[in-house]
C-alpha positions in Angstrom: -34.4 -21.9 -26.2 -32.9 -20.1 -29.1 -33.4 -17.2 -27.6 -31.3 -18.4 -24.7 -28.0 -19.3 -26.9 -27.7 -16.0 -28.0 -27.7 -14.5 -24.7 -25.0 -13.0 -23.2 -23.7 -14.3 -19.8 -25.5 -12.1 -17.7 -28.5 -12.4 -19.4 -28.2 -16.0 -18.7 -27.8 -15.4 -15.2 -30.5 -12.7 -14.7 -33.3 -15.3 -16.3 -31.2 -18.3 -14.0 -32.2 -16.0 -10.5 -35.7 -15.2 -12.1 -36.2 -18.9 -11.9 -35.6 -20.0 -15.4 -33.3 -23.3 -15.1 -32.8 -23.7 -18.5 -30.4 -19.9 -18.5 -28.4 -22.3 -16.4 -28.2 -25.1 -18.8 -27.0 -23.1 -21.1 -24.3 -21.5 -19.3 -23.1 -24.6 -18.1 -22.7 -25.8 -21.2 -21.3 -23.0 -23.0 -17.9 -23.1 -20.4 -18.1 -26.6 -19.3 -14.7 -28.0 -21.7 -12.8 -25.0 -20.6 -13.5 -25.6 -16.6 -13.1 -28.8 -16.4 -10.0 -29.2 -19.1 -8.5 -26.8 -16.4 -9.1 -29.0 -13.5 -7.9 -32.0 -15.4 -4.8 -30.1 -16.3 -4.1 -28.9 -12.8 -4.7 -32.6 -10.9 -4.1 -35.0 -13.8 -6.8 -37.3 -12.5 -9.9 -37.5 -14.0 -12.2 -38.9 -11.7 -10.7 -36.1 -9.2 -11.4 -33.5 -11.9 -15.1 -35.0 -12.4 -15.7 -34.1 -9.0 -14.7 -30.9 -8.8 -16.2 -30.1 -11.4 -19.4 -31.1 -10.0 -18.4 -28.8 -6.9 -17.4 -26.0 -8.8 -21.2 -25.6 -10.5 -23.2 -26.7 -6.6 -20.8 -23.2 -5.5 -21.5 -20.9 -8.9 -25.6 -22.6 -8.2 -25.2 -21.6 -4.4 -23.9 -18.2 -5.0 -26.3 -17.1 -7.7 -29.5 -17.7 -6.3 -28.3 -16.0 -3.2 -27.5 -12.9 -4.8 -23.9 -12.6 -3.6 -22.8 -13.0 -7.8 -21.2 -9.8 -8.6 -22.1 -8.8 -12.5 -19.0 -7.6 -13.9 -19.3 -9.7 -17.2 -16.8 -12.1 -16.1 -17.8 -14.8 -16.0 -15.6 -17.7 -17.0 -12.8 -15.8 -15.0 -15.1 -16.0 -11.7 -15.8 -19.8 -12.8 -12.4 -20.9 -13.1 -11.2 -19.3 -9.8 -14.0 -21.5 -8.1 -12.3 -24.1 -10.1 -8.6 -23.1 -9.3 -9.8 -23.0 -5.3 -11.0 -25.8 -4.9 -8.7 -27.9 -6.2 -5.7 -25.5 -4.3 -8.3 -26.7 -1.0 -8.2 -29.9 -2.4 -4.9 -30.4 -2.9 -4.3 -29.0 0.4 -5.9 -31.2 2.4 -5.2 -34.5 0.8 -1.5 -33.6 -0.6 0.0 -36.1 2.2 -2.6 -38.7 0.6 -2.0 -38.0 -3.1 -3.1 -40.7 -5.6 -1.0 -39.8 -8.6 -2.1 -40.8 -11.9 0.7 -43.5 -13.2 -0.9 -43.7 -16.6 -2.6 -46.9 -16.4 -4.0 -46.6 -20.3 -7.4 -47.0 -19.5 -8.3 -44.5 -21.7 -8.1 -46.7 -24.2 -10.4 -49.9 -23.3 -13.4 -47.7 -25.6 -11.2 -47.6 -28.5 -11.3 -51.0 -31.1 -8.8 -51.0 -34.3 -11.7 -52.2 -36.2 -13.9 -49.5 -35.7 -13.6 -46.3 -38.6 -11.6 -43.4 -37.4 -10.1 -45.5 -34.8 -6.7 -45.2 -35.8 -7.2 -41.0 -35.9 -8.7 -41.8 -31.8 -5.4 -43.3 -31.0 -3.2 -41.0 -32.7 -5.3 -37.8 -30.3 -5.1 -39.8 -27.2 -1.2 -40.7 -27.8 -0.8 -36.9 -28.3 -2.9 -36.1 -25.1 -0.7 -38.9 -23.3 2.5 -36.9 -24.7 1.8 -33.2 -23.8 0.5 -35.0 -20.0 4.3 -36.0 -19.9 5.6 -32.9 -20.4 3.4 -30.7 -18.3 4.0 -32.9 -15.7 7.4 -32.6 -16.1 6.4 -28.8 -15.4 7.2 -27.1 -11.9 4.1 -26.9 -10.3 3.5 -22.7 -10.8 4.5 -23.1 -14.8 1.8 -25.5 -15.1 -0.4 -23.7 -13.4 -0.1 -20.8 -15.9 0.5 -22.8 -19.3 -3.1 -24.8 -18.1 -5.2 -21.5 -17.5 -3.6 -19.9 -20.5 -4.3 -22.3 -22.9 -6.9 -24.8 -21.5 -8.9 -21.8 -19.4 -8.8 -19.1 -22.3 -7.8 -16.8 -19.6 -5.3 -13.4 -20.0 -2.3 -13.2 -18.4 -4.2 -10.5 -16.2 -6.9 -12.7 -15.5 -4.2 -15.6 -14.7 -2.1 -13.1 -12.7 -5.6 -12.0 -10.4 -6.2 -16.1 -10.3 -2.8 -16.8 -9.3 -2.3 -13.5 -6.8 0.5 -12.9 -8.5 2.4 -10.6 -10.8 1.9 -10.1 -14.9 5.5 -10.2 -14.8 5.8 -13.6 -12.5 2.5 -14.9 -14.7 4.4 -13.9 -17.8 8.1 -15.2 -16.6 6.3 -18.6 -15.7 4.7 -18.9 -19.1 8.1 -18.0 -20.9 10.1 -20.7 -18.9 7.4 -23.2 -19.3 7.8 -22.9 -23.3 11.2 -23.2 -22.8 10.8 -26.1 -20.8 8.6 -27.9 -23.1 10.6 -26.8 -26.1 13.4 -28.4 -24.5 11.8 -31.4 -23.8 10.5 -31.8 -27.9 13.5 -31.7 -28.7 15.8 -34.0 -26.3 12.9 -36.7 -26.7 12.1 -35.9 -30.3 8.2 -35.4 -29.9 6.4 -33.6 -32.1 2.8 -33.1 -31.3 
């Protein structure tokens, strides 16, 4: 198992193709947080993000097993492209019937004020809540670039390819998103 943890993505994929299921587990664990975060910040719905996250890895497994994965050494951008496309497909299919998460604070159910460190958990959750509200106010294109850049850890070039726009368009969207976020923070005296 230790050797698997030191293997690069292409080695893990080759091992998985040859029947080593642990290699896939290592690959999933390596990128699950970034992929899930991207889906969550795009959808703003934890349950939807979890469903789409599972679909992403089903699609990844099917593609690798059927030898359709092209080894370019860019597993994460490829996986995020799959996640993005699944989200877009979902949004197109259900956009008329989309349920909007209104922030019913169900996240706070597991935090009790009597546990050690719970105040830092509450502060962290409040910070995420503020960030989510600010991201919600951004136009979809700007939010998408922010999410893919900061939560997906993609380069602007990779974001441009993923969103089928030019590099300058991505940079412009990020610039305007940051301007809008700063303005929101100043107007409402928000600090993160």
